[in-house]
PDB file with SEQRES, HELIX, SHEET and CRYST1 records, atoms N, CA, C and O in Angstrom:
SEQRES   1 A   86  UNK UNK UNK UNK UNK UNK UNK UNK UNK UNK UNK UNK UNK          
SEQRES   2 A   86  UNK UNK UNK UNK UNK UNK UNK UNK UNK UNK UNK UNK UNK          
SEQRES   3 A   86  UNK UNK UNK UNK UNK UNK UNK UNK UNK UNK UNK UNK UNK          
SEQRES   4 A   86  UNK UNK UNK UNK UNK UNK UNK UNK UNK UNK UNK UNK UNK          
SEQRES   5 A   86  UNK UNK UNK UNK UNK UNK UNK UNK UNK UNK UNK UNK UNK          
SEQRES   6 A   86  UNK UNK UNK UNK UNK UNK UNK UNK UNK UNK UNK UNK UNK          
SEQRES   7 A   86  UNK UNK UNK UNK UNK UNK UNK UNK                              
HELIX    1 AA1 UNK A   21  UNK A   31  1                                  11    
HELIX    2 AA2 UNK A   46  UNK A   55  1                                  10    
HELIX    3 AA3 UNK A   65  UNK A   67  5                                   3    
SHEET    1 AA1 3 UNK A  10  UNK A  13  0                                        
SHEET    2 AA1 3 UNK A  38  UNK A  41  1                                        
SHEET    3 AA1 3 UNK A  58  UNK A  60  1                                        
SHEET    1 AA2 2 UNK A  74  UNK A  77  0                                        
SHEET    2 AA2 2 UNK A  82  UNK A  85 -1                                        
CRYST1    1.000    1.000    1.000  90.00  90.00  90.00 P 1           1          
ATOM      1  N   UNK A   1      17.005 -21.709   0.593  1.00  0.00           N  
ATOM      2  CA  UNK A   1      16.655 -20.836   1.694  1.00  0.00           C  
ATOM      3  C   UNK A   1      16.305 -21.596   2.961  1.00  0.00           C  
ATOM      4  O   UNK A   1      15.969 -20.995   3.982  1.00  0.00           O  
ATOM      5  N   UNK A   2      16.381 -22.897   2.896  1.00  0.00           N  
ATOM      6  CA  UNK A   2      16.034 -23.687   4.068  1.00  0.00           C  
ATOM      7  C   UNK A   2      16.877 -23.254   5.262  1.00  0.00           C  
ATOM      8  O   UNK A   2      18.102 -23.167   5.178  1.00  0.00           O  
ATOM      9  N   UNK A   3      16.203 -22.988   6.362  1.00  0.00           N  
ATOM     10  CA  UNK A   3      16.893 -22.584   7.580  1.00  0.00           C  
ATOM     11  C   UNK A   3      17.204 -21.098   7.660  1.00  0.00           C  
ATOM     12  O   UNK A   3      17.735 -20.640   8.672  1.00  0.00           O  
ATOM     13  N   UNK A   4      16.888 -20.334   6.620  1.00  0.00           N  
ATOM     14  CA  UNK A   4      17.163 -18.900   6.594  1.00  0.00           C  
ATOM     15  C   UNK A   4      15.926 -18.110   7.014  1.00  0.00           C  
ATOM     16  O   UNK A   4      14.800 -18.509   6.716  1.00  0.00           O  
ATOM     17  N   UNK A   5      16.134 -17.004   7.697  1.00  0.00           N  
ATOM     18  CA  UNK A   5      15.036 -16.123   8.073  1.00  0.00           C  
ATOM     19  C   UNK A   5      14.663 -15.230   6.892  1.00  0.00           C  
ATOM     20  O   UNK A   5      15.535 -14.677   6.221  1.00  0.00           O  
ATOM     21  N   UNK A   6      13.364 -15.094   6.646  1.00  0.00           N  
ATOM     22  CA  UNK A   6      12.884 -14.173   5.610  1.00  0.00           C  
ATOM     23  C   UNK A   6      12.285 -12.914   6.236  1.00  0.00           C  
ATOM     24  O   UNK A   6      11.834 -12.015   5.526  1.00  0.00           O  
ATOM     25  N   UNK A   7      12.282 -12.856   7.533  1.00  0.00           N  
ATOM     26  CA  UNK A   7      11.684 -11.742   8.259  1.00  0.00           C  
ATOM     27  C   UNK A   7      12.341 -10.415   7.884  1.00  0.00           C  
ATOM     28  O   UNK A   7      13.549 -10.241   8.046  1.00  0.00           O  
ATOM     29  N   UNK A   8      11.533  -9.485   7.381  1.00  0.00           N  
ATOM     30  CA  UNK A   8      12.028  -8.156   7.057  1.00  0.00           C  
ATOM     31  C   UNK A   8      12.892  -8.074   5.817  1.00  0.00           C  
ATOM     32  O   UNK A   8      13.463  -7.022   5.530  1.00  0.00           O  
ATOM     33  N   UNK A   9      13.001  -9.168   5.075  1.00  0.00           N  
ATOM     34  CA  UNK A   9      13.832  -9.188   3.868  1.00  0.00           C  
ATOM     35  C   UNK A   9      12.949  -9.196   2.626  1.00  0.00           C  
ATOM     36  O   UNK A   9      11.768  -9.537   2.697  1.00  0.00           O  
ATOM     37  N   UNK A  10      13.522  -8.824   1.496  1.00  0.00           N  
ATOM     38  CA  UNK A  10      12.816  -8.926   0.226  1.00  0.00           C  
ATOM     39  C   UNK A  10      12.963 -10.366  -0.251  1.00  0.00           C  
ATOM     40  O   UNK A  10      14.075 -10.848  -0.472  1.00  0.00           O  
ATOM     41  N   UNK A  11      11.839 -11.042  -0.407  1.00  0.00           N  
ATOM     42  CA  UNK A  11      11.824 -12.442  -0.813  1.00  0.00           C  
ATOM     43  C   UNK A  11      11.570 -12.511  -2.313  1.00  0.00           C  
ATOM     44  O   UNK A  11      10.572 -11.988  -2.807  1.00  0.00           O  
ATOM     45  N   UNK A  12      12.474 -13.156  -3.027  1.00  0.00           N  
ATOM     46  CA  UNK A  12      12.413 -13.227  -4.481  1.00  0.00           C  
ATOM     47  C   UNK A  12      12.375 -14.691  -4.904  1.00  0.00           C  
ATOM     48  O   UNK A  12      13.253 -15.472  -4.537  1.00  0.00           O  
ATOM     49  N   UNK A  13      11.359 -15.058  -5.675  1.00  0.00           N  
ATOM     50  CA  UNK A  13      11.253 -16.425  -6.187  1.00  0.00           C  
ATOM     51  C   UNK A  13      10.427 -16.399  -7.473  1.00  0.00           C  
ATOM     52  O   UNK A  13       9.637 -15.480  -7.687  1.00  0.00           O  
ATOM     53  N   UNK A  14      10.614 -17.415  -8.333  1.00  0.00           N  
ATOM     54  CA  UNK A  14       9.952 -17.378  -9.647  1.00  0.00           C  
ATOM     55  C   UNK A  14       8.428 -17.289  -9.579  1.00  0.00           C  
ATOM     56  O   UNK A  14       7.830 -16.394 -10.174  1.00  0.00           O  
ATOM     57  N   UNK A  15       7.805 -18.211  -8.857  1.00  0.00           N  
ATOM     58  CA  UNK A  15       6.344 -18.239  -8.765  1.00  0.00           C  
ATOM     59  C   UNK A  15       5.938 -19.106  -7.594  1.00  0.00           C  
ATOM     60  O   UNK A  15       6.698 -19.968  -7.152  1.00  0.00           O  
ATOM     61  N   UNK A  16       4.744 -18.875  -7.097  1.00  0.00           N  
ATOM     62  CA  UNK A  16       4.236 -19.693  -6.008  1.00  0.00           C  
ATOM     63  C   UNK A  16       3.738 -21.033  -6.514  1.00  0.00           C  
ATOM     64  O   UNK A  16       3.473 -21.219  -7.702  1.00  0.00           O  
ATOM     65  N   UNK A  17       3.619 -21.956  -5.579  1.00  0.00           N  
ATOM     66  CA  UNK A  17       3.107 -23.278  -5.915  1.00  0.00           C  
ATOM     67  C   UNK A  17       2.463 -23.832  -4.655  1.00  0.00           C  
ATOM     68  O   UNK A  17       3.043 -23.752  -3.572  1.00  0.00           O  
ATOM     69  N   UNK A  18       1.306 -24.375  -4.786  1.00  0.00           N  
ATOM     70  CA  UNK A  18       0.659 -24.960  -3.627  1.00  0.00           C  
ATOM     71  C   UNK A  18      -0.804 -24.612  -3.553  1.00  0.00           C  
ATOM     72  O   UNK A  18      -1.396 -24.104  -4.505  1.00  0.00           O  
ATOM     73  N   UNK A  19      -1.373 -24.896  -2.403  1.00  0.00           N  
ATOM     74  CA  UNK A  19      -2.807 -24.699  -2.217  1.00  0.00           C  
ATOM     75  C   UNK A  19      -3.102 -23.318  -1.651  1.00  0.00           C  
ATOM     76  O   UNK A  19      -2.198 -22.526  -1.385  1.00  0.00           O  
ATOM     77  N   UNK A  20      -4.372 -23.056  -1.476  1.00  0.00           N  
ATOM     78  CA  UNK A  20      -4.802 -21.760  -0.958  1.00  0.00           C  
ATOM     79  C   UNK A  20      -4.329 -21.511   0.465  1.00  0.00           C  
ATOM     80  O   UNK A  20      -4.387 -20.377   0.940  1.00  0.00           O  
ATOM     81  N   UNK A  21      -3.868 -22.531   1.144  1.00  0.00           N  
ATOM     82  CA  UNK A  21      -3.316 -22.357   2.492  1.00  0.00           C  
ATOM     83  C   UNK A  21      -2.118 -21.407   2.459  1.00  0.00           C  
ATOM     84  O   UNK A  21      -1.841 -20.732   3.451  1.00  0.00           O  
ATOM     85  N   UNK A  22      -1.410 -21.348   1.341  1.00  0.00           N  
ATOM     86  CA  UNK A  22      -0.245 -20.475   1.220  1.00  0.00           C  
ATOM     87  C   UNK A  22      -0.562 -19.020   1.514  1.00  0.00           C  
ATOM     88  O   UNK A  22       0.260 -18.310   2.092  1.00  0.00           O  
ATOM     89  N   UNK A  23      -1.749 -18.568   1.123  1.00  0.00           N  
ATOM     90  CA  UNK A  23      -2.157 -17.187   1.408  1.00  0.00           C  
ATOM     91  C   UNK A  23      -2.205 -16.938   2.903  1.00  0.00           C  
ATOM     92  O   UNK A  23      -1.782 -15.888   3.386  1.00  0.00           O  
ATOM     93  N   UNK A  24      -2.721 -17.910   3.626  1.00  0.00           N  
ATOM     94  CA  UNK A  24      -2.844 -17.762   5.078  1.00  0.00           C  
ATOM     95  C   UNK A  24      -1.512 -17.934   5.791  1.00  0.00           C  
ATOM     96  O   UNK A  24      -1.328 -17.423   6.895  1.00  0.00           O  
ATOM     97  N   UNK A  25      -0.588 -18.645   5.173  1.00  0.00           N  
ATOM     98  CA  UNK A  25       0.765 -18.739   5.731  1.00  0.00           C  
ATOM     99  C   UNK A  25       1.406 -17.353   5.709  1.00  0.00           C  
ATOM    100  O   UNK A  25       2.005 -16.931   6.698  1.00  0.00           O  
ATOM    101  N   UNK A  26       1.283 -16.647   4.592  1.00  0.00           N  
ATOM    102  CA  UNK A  26       1.809 -15.280   4.522  1.00  0.00           C  
ATOM    103  C   UNK A  26       1.126 -14.387   5.556  1.00  0.00           C  
ATOM    104  O   UNK A  26       1.781 -13.571   6.204  1.00  0.00           O  
ATOM    105  N   UNK A  27      -0.175 -14.540   5.708  1.00  0.00           N  
ATOM    106  CA  UNK A  27      -0.921 -13.754   6.696  1.00  0.00           C  
ATOM    107  C   UNK A  27      -0.421 -14.036   8.110  1.00  0.00           C  
ATOM    108  O   UNK A  27      -0.243 -13.110   8.902  1.00  0.00           O  
ATOM    109  N   UNK A  28      -0.196 -15.299   8.425  1.00  0.00           N  
ATOM    110  CA  UNK A  28       0.298 -15.674   9.756  1.00  0.00           C  
ATOM    111  C   UNK A  28       1.706 -15.125   9.993  1.00  0.00           C  
ATOM    112  O   UNK A  28       2.021 -14.677  11.095  1.00  0.00           O  
ATOM    113  N   UNK A  29       2.550 -15.159   8.962  1.00  0.00           N  
ATOM    114  CA  UNK A  29       3.886 -14.576   9.087  1.00  0.00           C  
ATOM    115  C   UNK A  29       3.786 -13.091   9.433  1.00  0.00           C  
ATOM    116  O   UNK A  29       4.533 -12.593  10.274  1.00  0.00           O  
ATOM    117  N   UNK A  30       2.870 -12.397   8.788  1.00  0.00           N  
ATOM    118  CA  UNK A  30       2.687 -10.968   9.059  1.00  0.00           C  
ATOM    119  C   UNK A  30       2.203 -10.742  10.490  1.00  0.00           C  
ATOM    120  O   UNK A  30       2.709  -9.865  11.191  1.00  0.00           O  
ATOM    121  N   UNK A  31       1.226 -11.534  10.918  1.00  0.00           N  
ATOM    122  CA  UNK A  31       0.663 -11.389  12.267  1.00  0.00           C  
ATOM    123  C   UNK A  31       1.703 -11.650  13.349  1.00  0.00           C  
ATOM    124  O   UNK A  31       1.619 -11.078  14.436  1.00  0.00           O  
ATOM    125  N   UNK A  32       2.683 -12.509  13.066  1.00  0.00           N  
ATOM    126  CA  UNK A  32       3.700 -12.856  14.063  1.00  0.00           C  
ATOM    127  C   UNK A  32       4.986 -12.054  13.893  1.00  0.00           C  
ATOM    128  O   UNK A  32       5.969 -12.302  14.591  1.00  0.00           O  
ATOM    129  N   UNK A  33       4.984 -11.085  12.963  1.00  0.00           N  
ATOM    130  CA  UNK A  33       6.158 -10.242  12.765  1.00  0.00           C  
ATOM    131  C   UNK A  33       7.302 -10.923  12.044  1.00  0.00           C  
ATOM    132  O   UNK A  33       8.451 -10.496  12.162  1.00  0.00           O  
ATOM    133  N   UNK A  34       7.005 -11.982  11.295  1.00  0.00           N  
ATOM    134  CA  UNK A  34       8.051 -12.736  10.605  1.00  0.00           C  
ATOM    135  C   UNK A  34       7.936 -12.676   9.082  1.00  0.00           C  
ATOM    136  O   UNK A  34       8.605 -13.430   8.376  1.00  0.00           O  
ATOM    137  N   UNK A  35       7.102 -11.792   8.585  1.00  0.00           N  
ATOM    138  CA  UNK A  35       6.862 -11.698   7.143  1.00  0.00           C  
ATOM    139  C   UNK A  35       8.019 -11.024   6.419  1.00  0.00           C  
ATOM    140  O   UNK A  35       8.769 -10.252   7.017  1.00  0.00           O  
ATOM    141  N   UNK A  36       8.161 -11.320   5.126  1.00  0.00           N  
ATOM    142  CA  UNK A  36       9.146 -10.586   4.333  1.00  0.00           C  
ATOM    143  C   UNK A  36       8.714  -9.129   4.176  1.00  0.00           C  
ATOM    144  O   UNK A  36       7.529  -8.811   4.277  1.00  0.00           O  
ATOM    145  N   UNK A  37       9.674  -8.258   3.932  1.00  0.00           N  
ATOM    146  CA  UNK A  37       9.381  -6.837   3.716  1.00  0.00           C  
ATOM    147  C   UNK A  37       8.641  -6.628   2.401  1.00  0.00           C  
ATOM    148  O   UNK A  37       7.828  -5.712   2.277  1.00  0.00           O  
ATOM    149  N   UNK A  38       8.925  -7.479   1.423  1.00  0.00           N  
ATOM    150  CA  UNK A  38       8.289  -7.412   0.105  1.00  0.00           C  
ATOM    151  C   UNK A  38       8.529  -8.742  -0.600  1.00  0.00           C  
ATOM    152  O   UNK A  38       9.387  -9.528  -0.198  1.00  0.00           O  
ATOM    153  N   UNK A  39       7.756  -8.977  -1.656  1.00  0.00           N  
ATOM    154  CA  UNK A  39       7.918 -10.186  -2.467  1.00  0.00           C  
ATOM    155  C   UNK A  39       8.064  -9.783  -3.924  1.00  0.00           C  
ATOM    156  O   UNK A  39       7.320  -8.943  -4.431  1.00  0.00           O  
ATOM    157  N   UNK A  40       9.038 -10.396  -4.588  1.00  0.00           N  
ATOM    158  CA  UNK A  40       9.261 -10.201  -6.017  1.00  0.00           C  
ATOM    159  C   UNK A  40       9.090 -11.554  -6.695  1.00  0.00           C  
ATOM    160  O   UNK A  40       9.701 -12.543  -6.290  1.00  0.00           O  
ATOM    161  N   UNK A  41       8.253 -11.591  -7.731  1.00  0.00           N  
ATOM    162  CA  UNK A  41       8.051 -12.807  -8.517  1.00  0.00           C  
ATOM    163  C   UNK A  41       8.318 -12.543  -9.984  1.00  0.00           C  
ATOM    164  O   UNK A  41       8.108 -11.439 -10.487  1.00  0.00           O  
ATOM    165  N   UNK A  42       8.781 -13.574 -10.653  1.00  0.00           N  
ATOM    166  CA  UNK A  42       8.852 -13.521 -12.110  1.00  0.00           C  
ATOM    167  C   UNK A  42       7.429 -13.555 -12.655  1.00  0.00           C  
ATOM    168  O   UNK A  42       7.080 -12.822 -13.581  1.00  0.00           O  
ATOM    169  N   UNK A  43       6.618 -14.421 -12.058  1.00  0.00           N  
ATOM    170  CA  UNK A  43       5.223 -14.575 -12.468  1.00  0.00           C  
ATOM    171  C   UNK A  43       4.388 -14.849 -11.221  1.00  0.00           C  
ATOM    172  O   UNK A  43       4.478 -15.927 -10.634  1.00  0.00           O  
ATOM    173  N   UNK A  44       3.590 -13.891 -10.826  1.00  0.00           N  
ATOM    174  CA  UNK A  44       2.757 -14.073  -9.643  1.00  0.00           C  
ATOM    175  C   UNK A  44       1.549 -14.923  -9.996  1.00  0.00           C  
ATOM    176  O   UNK A  44       1.131 -14.982 -11.153  1.00  0.00           O  
ATOM    177  N   UNK A  45       0.997 -15.574  -8.994  1.00  0.00           N  
ATOM    178  CA  UNK A  45      -0.232 -16.336  -9.177  1.00  0.00           C  
ATOM    179  C   UNK A  45      -1.144 -16.029  -7.999  1.00  0.00           C  
ATOM    180  O   UNK A  45      -0.744 -15.321  -7.075  1.00  0.00           O  
ATOM    181  N   UNK A  46      -2.353 -16.549  -8.022  1.00  0.00           N  
ATOM    182  CA  UNK A  46      -3.398 -16.147  -7.080  1.00  0.00           C  
ATOM    183  C   UNK A  46      -3.027 -16.358  -5.617  1.00  0.00           C  
ATOM    184  O   UNK A  46      -3.325 -15.498  -4.788  1.00  0.00           O  
ATOM    185  N   UNK A  47      -2.392 -17.464  -5.275  1.00  0.00           N  
ATOM    186  CA  UNK A  47      -2.097 -17.762  -3.872  1.00  0.00           C  
ATOM    187  C   UNK A  47      -1.173 -16.704  -3.274  1.00  0.00           C  
ATOM    188  O   UNK A  47      -1.452 -16.172  -2.200  1.00  0.00           O  
ATOM    189  N   UNK A  48      -0.090 -16.402  -3.955  1.00  0.00           N  
ATOM    190  CA  UNK A  48       0.848 -15.391  -3.451  1.00  0.00           C  
ATOM    191  C   UNK A  48       0.203 -14.005  -3.497  1.00  0.00           C  
ATOM    192  O   UNK A  48       0.341 -13.227  -2.554  1.00  0.00           O  
ATOM    193  N   UNK A  49      -0.496 -13.696  -4.581  1.00  0.00           N  
ATOM    194  CA  UNK A  49      -1.124 -12.379  -4.705  1.00  0.00           C  
ATOM    195  C   UNK A  49      -2.125 -12.130  -3.580  1.00  0.00           C  
ATOM    196  O   UNK A  49      -2.105 -11.069  -2.956  1.00  0.00           O  
ATOM    197  N   UNK A  50      -2.995 -13.096  -3.319  1.00  0.00           N  
ATOM    198  CA  UNK A  50      -3.979 -12.940  -2.245  1.00  0.00           C  
ATOM    199  C   UNK A  50      -3.279 -12.839  -0.893  1.00  0.00           C  
ATOM    200  O   UNK A  50      -3.660 -12.021  -0.055  1.00  0.00           O  
ATOM    201  N   UNK A  51      -2.267 -13.662  -0.679  1.00  0.00           N  
ATOM    202  CA  UNK A  51      -1.513 -13.602   0.575  1.00  0.00           C  
ATOM    203  C   UNK A  51      -0.904 -12.237   0.808  1.00  0.00           C  
ATOM    204  O   UNK A  51      -0.933 -11.720   1.925  1.00  0.00           O  
ATOM    205  N   UNK A  52      -0.353 -11.652  -0.241  1.00  0.00           N  
ATOM    206  CA  UNK A  52       0.240 -10.318  -0.121  1.00  0.00           C  
ATOM    207  C   UNK A  52      -0.829  -9.259   0.144  1.00  0.00           C  
ATOM    208  O   UNK A  52      -0.617  -8.340   0.935  1.00  0.00           O  
ATOM    209  N   UNK A  53      -1.968  -9.391  -0.515  1.00  0.00           N  
ATOM    210  CA  UNK A  53      -3.043  -8.415  -0.326  1.00  0.00           C  
ATOM    211  C   UNK A  53      -3.564  -8.447   1.103  1.00  0.00           C  
ATOM    212  O   UNK A  53      -3.651  -7.405   1.753  1.00  0.00           O  
ATOM    213  N   UNK A  54      -3.911  -9.632   1.601  1.00  0.00           N  
ATOM    214  CA  UNK A  54      -4.502  -9.705   2.945  1.00  0.00           C  
ATOM    215  C   UNK A  54      -3.481  -9.408   4.037  1.00  0.00           C  
ATOM    216  O   UNK A  54      -3.845  -9.052   5.158  1.00  0.00           O  
ATOM    217  N   UNK A  55      -2.204  -9.557   3.703  1.00  0.00           N  
ATOM    218  CA  UNK A  55      -1.139  -9.320   4.685  1.00  0.00           C  
ATOM    219  C   UNK A  55      -0.494  -7.950   4.536  1.00  0.00           C  
ATOM    220  O   UNK A  55       0.356  -7.569   5.340  1.00  0.00           O  
ATOM    221  N   UNK A  56      -0.896  -7.213   3.511  1.00  0.00           N  
ATOM    222  CA  UNK A  56      -0.324  -5.899   3.210  1.00  0.00           C  
ATOM    223  C   UNK A  56       1.190  -5.977   3.026  1.00  0.00           C  
ATOM    224  O   UNK A  56       1.941  -5.147   3.538  1.00  0.00           O  
ATOM    225  N   UNK A  57       1.617  -7.001   2.277  1.00  0.00           N  
ATOM    226  CA  UNK A  57       3.024  -7.165   1.917  1.00  0.00           C  
ATOM    227  C   UNK A  57       3.185  -6.637   0.494  1.00  0.00           C  
ATOM    228  O   UNK A  57       2.530  -7.142  -0.417  1.00  0.00           O  
ATOM    229  N   UNK A  58       4.034  -5.640   0.278  1.00  0.00           N  
ATOM    230  CA  UNK A  58       4.244  -5.143  -1.083  1.00  0.00           C  
ATOM    231  C   UNK A  58       4.750  -6.264  -1.989  1.00  0.00           C  
ATOM    232  O   UNK A  58       5.594  -7.067  -1.592  1.00  0.00           O  
ATOM    233  N   UNK A  59       4.218  -6.304  -3.214  1.00  0.00           N  
ATOM    234  CA  UNK A  59       4.617  -7.350  -4.158  1.00  0.00           C  
ATOM    235  C   UNK A  59       4.715  -6.782  -5.565  1.00  0.00           C  
ATOM    236  O   UNK A  59       3.942  -5.909  -5.958  1.00  0.00           O  
ATOM    237  N   UNK A  60       5.685  -7.299  -6.312  1.00  0.00           N  
ATOM    238  CA  UNK A  60       5.894  -6.908  -7.698  1.00  0.00           C  
ATOM    239  C   UNK A  60       6.137  -8.179  -8.496  1.00  0.00           C  
ATOM    240  O   UNK A  60       6.849  -9.077  -8.045  1.00  0.00           O  
ATOM    241  N   UNK A  61       5.539  -8.255  -9.693  1.00  0.00           N  
ATOM    242  CA  UNK A  61       5.819  -9.399 -10.559  1.00  0.00           C  
ATOM    243  C   UNK A  61       6.185  -8.916 -11.954  1.00  0.00           C  
ATOM    244  O   UNK A  61       6.237  -7.717 -12.226  1.00  0.00           O  
ATOM    245  N   UNK A  62       6.437  -9.885 -12.830  1.00  0.00           N  
ATOM    246  CA  UNK A  62       6.934  -9.628 -14.187  1.00  0.00           C  
ATOM    247  C   UNK A  62       8.291  -8.931 -14.142  1.00  0.00           C  
ATOM    248  O   UNK A  62       8.572  -8.003 -14.900  1.00  0.00           O  
ATOM    249  N   UNK A  63       9.118  -9.419 -13.220  1.00  0.00           N  
ATOM    250  CA  UNK A  63      10.461  -8.874 -13.023  1.00  0.00           C  
ATOM    251  C   UNK A  63      11.476  -9.914 -13.476  1.00  0.00           C  
ATOM    252  O   UNK A  63      11.294 -11.108 -13.235  1.00  0.00           O  
ATOM    253  N   UNK A  64      12.545  -9.467 -14.130  1.00  0.00           N  
ATOM    254  CA  UNK A  64      13.647 -10.360 -14.500  1.00  0.00           C  
ATOM    255  C   UNK A  64      14.441 -10.667 -13.235  1.00  0.00           C  
ATOM    256  O   UNK A  64      15.366  -9.938 -12.876  1.00  0.00           O  
ATOM    257  N   UNK A  65      14.072 -11.750 -12.569  1.00  0.00           N  
ATOM    258  CA  UNK A  65      14.696 -12.078 -11.288  1.00  0.00           C  
ATOM    259  C   UNK A  65      16.094 -12.667 -11.444  1.00  0.00           C  
ATOM    260  O   UNK A  65      16.810 -12.819 -10.455  1.00  0.00           O  
ATOM    261  N   UNK A  66      16.490 -12.997 -12.663  1.00  0.00           N  
ATOM    262  CA  UNK A  66      17.825 -13.569 -12.880  1.00  0.00           C  
ATOM    263  C   UNK A  66      18.938 -12.585 -12.537  1.00  0.00           C  
ATOM    264  O   UNK A  66      20.077 -12.994 -12.314  1.00  0.00           O  
ATOM    265  N   UNK A  67      18.625 -11.311 -12.492  1.00  0.00           N  
ATOM    266  CA  UNK A  67      19.651 -10.299 -12.175  1.00  0.00           C  
ATOM    267  C   UNK A  67      19.783 -10.058 -10.674  1.00  0.00           C  
ATOM    268  O   UNK A  67      20.620  -9.263 -10.247  1.00  0.00           O  
ATOM    269  N   UNK A  68      18.965 -10.737  -9.870  1.00  0.00           N  
ATOM    270  CA  UNK A  68      18.996 -10.561  -8.419  1.00  0.00           C  
ATOM    271  C   UNK A  68      19.704 -11.747  -7.784  1.00  0.00           C  
ATOM    272  O   UNK A  68      19.356 -12.900  -8.039  1.00  0.00           O  
ATOM    273  N   UNK A  69      20.696 -11.459  -6.959  1.00  0.00           N  
ATOM    274  CA  UNK A  69      21.456 -12.497  -6.255  1.00  0.00           C  
ATOM    275  C   UNK A  69      21.100 -12.471  -4.773  1.00  0.00           C  
ATOM    276  O   UNK A  69      20.749 -11.423  -4.230  1.00  0.00           O  
ATOM    277  N   UNK A  70      21.189 -13.617  -4.128  1.00  0.00           N  
ATOM    278  CA  UNK A  70      20.981 -13.677  -2.685  1.00  0.00           C  
ATOM    279  C   UNK A  70      21.932 -12.705  -2.002  1.00  0.00           C  
ATOM    280  O   UNK A  70      23.136 -12.717  -2.258  1.00  0.00           O  
ATOM    281  N   UNK A  71      21.387 -11.868  -1.136  1.00  0.00           N  
ATOM    282  CA  UNK A  71      22.195 -10.888  -0.417  1.00  0.00           C  
ATOM    283  C   UNK A  71      22.201  -9.510  -1.041  1.00  0.00           C  
ATOM    284  O   UNK A  71      22.662  -8.555  -0.413  1.00  0.00           O  
ATOM    285  N   UNK A  72      21.693  -9.377  -2.285  1.00  0.00           N  
ATOM    286  CA  UNK A  72      21.615  -8.057  -2.910  1.00  0.00           C  
ATOM    287  C   UNK A  72      20.683  -7.144  -2.115  1.00  0.00           C  
ATOM    288  O   UNK A  72      19.691  -7.597  -1.544  1.00  0.00           O  
ATOM    289  N   UNK A  73      21.013  -5.867  -2.087  1.00  0.00           N  
ATOM    290  CA  UNK A  73      20.105  -4.865  -1.530  1.00  0.00           C  
ATOM    291  C   UNK A  73      19.131  -4.483  -2.638  1.00  0.00           C  
ATOM    292  O   UNK A  73      19.542  -4.055  -3.716  1.00  0.00           O  
ATOM    293  N   UNK A  74      17.848  -4.639  -2.368  1.00  0.00           N  
ATOM    294  CA  UNK A  74      16.823  -4.383  -3.381  1.00  0.00           C  
ATOM    295  C   UNK A  74      15.757  -3.467  -2.800  1.00  0.00           C  
ATOM    296  O   UNK A  74      15.234  -3.717  -1.714  1.00  0.00           O  
ATOM    297  N   UNK A  75      15.437  -2.404  -3.533  1.00  0.00           N  
ATOM    298  CA  UNK A  75      14.321  -1.533  -3.168  1.00  0.00           C  
ATOM    299  C   UNK A  75      13.132  -1.919  -4.031  1.00  0.00           C  
ATOM    300  O   UNK A  75      13.274  -2.149  -5.232  1.00  0.00           O  
ATOM    301  N   UNK A  76      11.964  -1.990  -3.415  1.00  0.00           N  
ATOM    302  CA  UNK A  76      10.745  -2.373  -4.121  1.00  0.00           C  
ATOM    303  C   UNK A  76       9.753  -1.216  -4.064  1.00  0.00           C  
ATOM    304  O   UNK A  76       9.408  -0.735  -2.985  1.00  0.00           O  
ATOM    305  N   UNK A  77       9.302  -0.778  -5.227  1.00  0.00           N  
ATOM    306  CA  UNK A  77       8.231   0.214  -5.320  1.00  0.00           C  
ATOM    307  C   UNK A  77       7.026  -0.503  -5.919  1.00  0.00           C  
ATOM    308  O   UNK A  77       6.854  -0.544  -7.137  1.00  0.00           O  
ATOM    309  N   UNK A  78       6.196  -1.067  -5.048  1.00  0.00           N  
ATOM    310  CA  UNK A  78       5.055  -1.858  -5.506  1.00  0.00           C  
ATOM    311  C   UNK A  78       4.000  -0.985  -6.188  1.00  0.00           C  
ATOM    312  O   UNK A  78       3.274  -1.468  -7.057  1.00  0.00           O  
ATOM    313  N   UNK A  79       3.905   0.285  -5.810  1.00  0.00           N  
ATOM    314  CA  UNK A  79       2.930   1.172  -6.451  1.00  0.00           C  
ATOM    315  C   UNK A  79       3.248   1.367  -7.930  1.00  0.00           C  
ATOM    316  O   UNK A  79       2.346   1.422  -8.766  1.00  0.00           O  
ATOM    317  N   UNK A  80       4.530   1.470  -8.241  1.00  0.00           N  
ATOM    318  CA  UNK A  80       4.963   1.665  -9.626  1.00  0.00           C  
ATOM    319  C   UNK A  80       5.307   0.350 -10.326  1.00  0.00           C  
ATOM    320  O   UNK A  80       5.453   0.311 -11.547  1.00  0.00           O  
ATOM    321  N   UNK A  81       5.438  -0.731  -9.543  1.00  0.00           N  
ATOM    322  CA  UNK A  81       5.762  -2.033 -10.125  1.00  0.00           C  
ATOM    323  C   UNK A  81       7.204  -2.148 -10.573  1.00  0.00           C  
ATOM    324  O   UNK A  81       7.503  -2.834 -11.550  1.00  0.00           O  
ATOM    325  N   UNK A  82       8.109  -1.474  -9.856  1.00  0.00           N  
ATOM    326  CA  UNK A  82       9.525  -1.506 -10.228  1.00  0.00           C  
ATOM    327  C   UNK A  82      10.389  -1.843  -9.016  1.00  0.00           C  
ATOM    328  O   UNK A  82       9.998  -1.644  -7.866  1.00  0.00           O  
ATOM    329  N   UNK A  83      11.572  -2.358  -9.317  1.00  0.00           N  
ATOM    330  CA  UNK A  83      12.558  -2.624  -8.275  1.00  0.00           C  
ATOM    331  C   UNK A  83      13.871  -1.974  -8.672  1.00  0.00           C  
ATOM    332  O   UNK A  83      14.109  -1.694  -9.847  1.00  0.00           O  
ATOM    333  N   UNK A  84      14.719  -1.737  -7.683  1.00  0.00           N  
ATOM    334  CA  UNK A  84      16.065  -1.237  -7.919  1.00  0.00           C  
ATOM    335  C   UNK A  84      17.030  -2.136  -7.169  1.00  0.00           C  
ATOM    336  O   UNK A  84      16.935  -2.291  -5.952  1.00  0.00           O  
ATOM    337  N   UNK A  85      17.969  -2.733  -7.913  1.00  0.00           N  
ATOM    338  CA  UNK A  85      19.005  -3.570  -7.306  1.00  0.00           C  
ATOM    339  C   UNK A  85      20.210  -2.684  -7.087  1.00  0.00           C  
ATOM    340  O   UNK A  85      20.700  -2.041  -8.015  1.00  0.00           O  
ATOM    341  N   UNK A  86      20.687  -2.654  -5.844  1.00  0.00           N  
ATOM    342  CA  UNK A  86      21.821  -1.775  -5.519  1.00  0.00           C  
ATOM    343  C   UNK A  86      23.097  -2.560  -5.419  1.00  0.00           C  
ATOM    344  O   UNK A  86      24.154  -1.988  -5.154  1.00  0.00           O  
TER     345      UNK A  86                                                      
END                                                                             
């Protein structure tokens, strides 16, 4: 994804990695209008979860992300914890 914009897109990755600064990176993306529309993880962890909460970015985890390809249209229902790949 290097060099690609994630703004307004559904961002899908296995799990987060890094320090607590990652939460604030997501928050800053939201404040500047560059945040993803939603995040899908195979396994969420505290840094991404907190970042999504403070940034009000919908997030879903425990999803089989192997069925999602770059460029797929994906609907995320974070309230129900489900996604739909179109």
